[in-house]
C-alpha positions as CSV (number, residue, x, y, z in Angstrom):
1,M,2.4,38.4,-30.3
2,F,1.0,36.8,-27.4
3,R,1.9,39.1,-23.8
4,L,0.9,38.1,-20.1
5,S,-0.4,40.1,-17.8
6,R,1.9,40.2,-14.5
7,R,-1.4,38.9,-12.9
8,S,-1.2,35.9,-15.1
9,K,2.6,35.6,-14.8
10,L,2.4,35.2,-11.1
11,S,-0.2,32.4,-11.3
12,L,1.9,30.7,-13.8
13,L,4.9,30.9,-11.7
14,I,2.7,29.5,-8.6
15,F,1.2,26.8,-10.4
16,I,4.9,25.8,-12.3
17,G,6.2,25.9,-8.4
18,L,3.2,23.7,-7.3
19,A,3.5,21.6,-10.2
20,L,7.7,20.8,-9.0
21,L,6.5,20.3,-5.5
22,P,6.4,16.6,-5.8
23,L,9.9,16.2,-7.0
24,L,11.1,18.9,-4.4
25,L,9.8,16.5,-2.4
26,A,11.2,13.2,-3.9
27,G,14.7,15.1,-3.8
28,L,14.5,16.2,0.2
29,F,13.8,12.7,0.6
30,I,16.5,11.1,-1.2
31,L,19.3,13.9,0.3
32,F,17.5,12.6,4.2
33,V,18.5,9.1,3.3
34,L,21.9,9.8,1.4
35,V,23.0,11.9,4.8
36,Q,22.2,9.0,7.2
37,I,23.6,6.0,5.0
38,P,26.8,6.7,5.8
39,F,26.1,6.9,9.9
40,R,23.9,3.4,9.6
41,Y,25.7,0.8,11.3
42,D,27.3,0.5,14.6
43,I,31.1,-0.6,13.8
44,S,31.1,-2.7,16.9
45,Y,28.8,-5.2,15.3
46,F,30.8,-5.7,12.5
47,T,33.8,-7.5,14.3
48,P,35.8,-10.9,13.1
49,Q,33.4,-12.3,16.5
50,Y,30.0,-10.8,15.0
51,Q,30.9,-12.0,11.1
52,E,31.5,-15.5,12.5
53,L,28.1,-15.9,14.3
54,Y,26.0,-14.1,11.7
55,D,27.8,-15.8,8.8
56,G,24.9,-17.0,6.7
57,P,21.3,-15.6,6.3
58,G,19.8,-18.7,8.0
59,D,21.7,-18.0,11.1
60,V,20.4,-14.5,11.5
61,A,17.0,-15.8,10.6
62,A,16.9,-18.4,13.2
63,A,18.3,-15.6,16.0
64,L,15.7,-13.6,14.7
65,E,12.5,-16.1,15.4
66,E,14.0,-15.7,19.6
67,V,13.5,-12.3,19.3
68,L,10.0,-12.8,17.7
69,R,9.1,-15.3,20.8
70,T,10.6,-13.2,23.1
71,G,10.8,-9.6,22.3
72,D,15.0,-9.4,23.1
73,S,15.7,-6.0,22.4
74,R,19.4,-6.7,23.0
75,L,19.8,-9.3,20.4
76,Y,17.3,-7.5,18.0
77,S,20.1,-4.8,18.2
78,E,23.0,-7.2,17.4
79,L,20.8,-8.3,14.7
80,T,20.1,-5.4,13.0
81,G,23.6,-4.2,13.9
82,L,22.4,-0.3,14.1
83,R,23.8,2.6,15.8
84,R,20.2,4.2,16.8
85,E,18.3,1.2,18.4
86,A,15.4,-0.1,16.4
87,R,11.7,-0.7,17.6
88,T,11.9,-4.6,18.5
89,P,9.2,-6.5,17.7
90,E,6.4,-7.5,19.9
91,A,7.1,-10.8,22.0
92,N,5.0,-13.3,20.4
93,P,5.7,-16.9,21.6
94,N,3.5,-18.3,19.0
95,M,6.0,-17.1,15.9
96,V,8.0,-19.7,13.9
97,L,10.4,-19.2,11.0
98,T,8.6,-20.9,8.0
99,I,10.5,-20.7,4.7
100,V,12.8,-18.2,2.6
101,L,9.8,-16.6,0.4
102,E,12.2,-14.9,-1.9
103,V,15.7,-13.9,-2.8
104,D,15.2,-10.7,-4.6
105,E,17.6,-9.2,-7.5
106,L,19.3,-6.5,-4.6
107,G,20.3,-9.5,-2.1
108,Y,17.4,-9.1,0.4
109,F,16.3,-12.3,1.5
110,H,12.4,-12.5,2.3
111,Y,11.7,-14.8,5.2
112,L,8.0,-15.4,6.8
113,Y,7.5,-16.0,10.0
114,Y,4.3,-17.5,10.6
115,D,2.1,-17.2,14.1
116,V,0.3,-21.2,14.5
117,R,-2.2,-19.7,16.6
118,T,-3.7,-16.3,14.5
119,Y,-2.5,-17.7,11.4
120,R,-0.9,-13.9,11.3
121,R,2.4,-13.6,9.0
122,A,5.3,-11.3,8.8
123,V,7.8,-11.0,6.5
124,Y,11.6,-9.7,7.8
125,Y,14.4,-8.7,5.2
126,I,17.9,-9.9,5.7
127,K,21.1,-8.9,3.8
128,E,25.0,-9.1,4.0
129,V,26.4,-5.9,5.0
130,G,30.2,-5.6,5.8
131,E,30.9,-9.2,5.8
132,R,28.2,-10.3,7.9
133,W,24.3,-10.6,7.2
134,V,22.0,-8.4,9.2
135,V,17.7,-8.1,9.8
136,I,17.1,-4.7,7.6
137,P,14.4,-2.8,9.5
138,E,11.5,-1.5,7.2
139,D,12.6,2.2,7.4
140,A,13.2,5.1,5.0
141,I,16.7,3.8,4.3
142,F,15.0,0.2,3.5
143,A,12.5,1.9,1.2
144,F,14.7,3.5,-0.6
145,N,17.5,0.7,-1.3
146,S,14.7,-1.2,-2.1
147,G,12.9,1.0,-4.4
148,R,9.4,0.8,-2.4
149,W,9.6,4.7,-1.9
150,L,8.4,4.9,-5.5
151,V,5.5,2.7,-4.8
152,T,4.0,5.3,-2.6
153,F,5.7,8.3,-4.3
154,T,4.1,7.5,-8.0
155,P,0.8,7.5,-7.7
156,L,0.8,10.2,-4.9
157,A,2.5,12.6,-7.4
158,A,0.2,11.6,-10.1
159,I,-2.5,12.1,-8.1
160,W,-1.5,15.7,-7.6
161,W,-0.8,16.4,-11.0
162,V,-4.0,15.4,-12.2
163,I,-5.6,17.5,-9.0
164,L,-3.6,20.0,-10.4
165,F,-4.6,19.9,-13.8
166,F,-7.6,20.1,-13.3
167,V,-7.6,23.3,-10.6
168,G,-5.8,25.3,-13.0
169,L,-8.2,24.7,-15.9
170,G,-10.8,25.4,-14.1
171,V,-9.2,28.7,-13.1
172,M,-8.4,29.3,-16.6
173,I,-12.0,28.6,-17.7
174,F,-13.3,30.8,-14.6
175,R,-10.6,33.7,-15.6
176,G,-11.5,33.6,-19.5
177,S,-15.4,33.6,-18.5
178,A,-15.0,36.8,-16.3
179,R,-12.8,38.5,-19.0
180,F,-15.9,37.6,-21.8
181,R,-18.3,38.7,-19.2
182,E,-16.5,42.1,-18.8
183,E,-16.6,42.3,-22.4
184,L,-20.2,41.8,-23.2
185,A,-20.8,44.7,-20.2
186,R,-18.5,46.8,-21.9
187,G,-19.9,46.0,-25.6
188,Q,-24.1,46.8,-24.0
189,K,-22.8,50.2,-22.3
190,N,-21.4,51.6,-26.0
């Protein structure tokens, strides 16, 4: 029967803990987002007046063009409908709305805005929330809802596990060779 020493048991527990670390961090991120979601929007931006004013994604996209040109933070707060004020995009009088790039399966309308001088492009997301359309800032909740957090998390977790595997393998080889040297030295004494 194979028995682990006390030191080996501790090392194994540490290794398992380190292997589970990415999953723990992912769980904390999910919990962080799920706690914030119910408190995301300010109900004062979802009155019938706002529902009528922003009853389609095109209305919000046109108003967003004004925000991008002027940097109007009050209008941007109105367009996002968030309880906490999102950072207003930097004013650029050369920005123009060009096209709807895509409407994805999650209901996000991807609008492309374009700087006519520098050719810089920017994509903004618009989605229906509470019977009106809002601009969705690229924050943790957007990353979670759109699944984009997995694009970052998955490769980082895989890299972490590969590094952990090779470090664990190196430690095992080092300890095994140390035991082998000890037994070889004992055998030479006898």
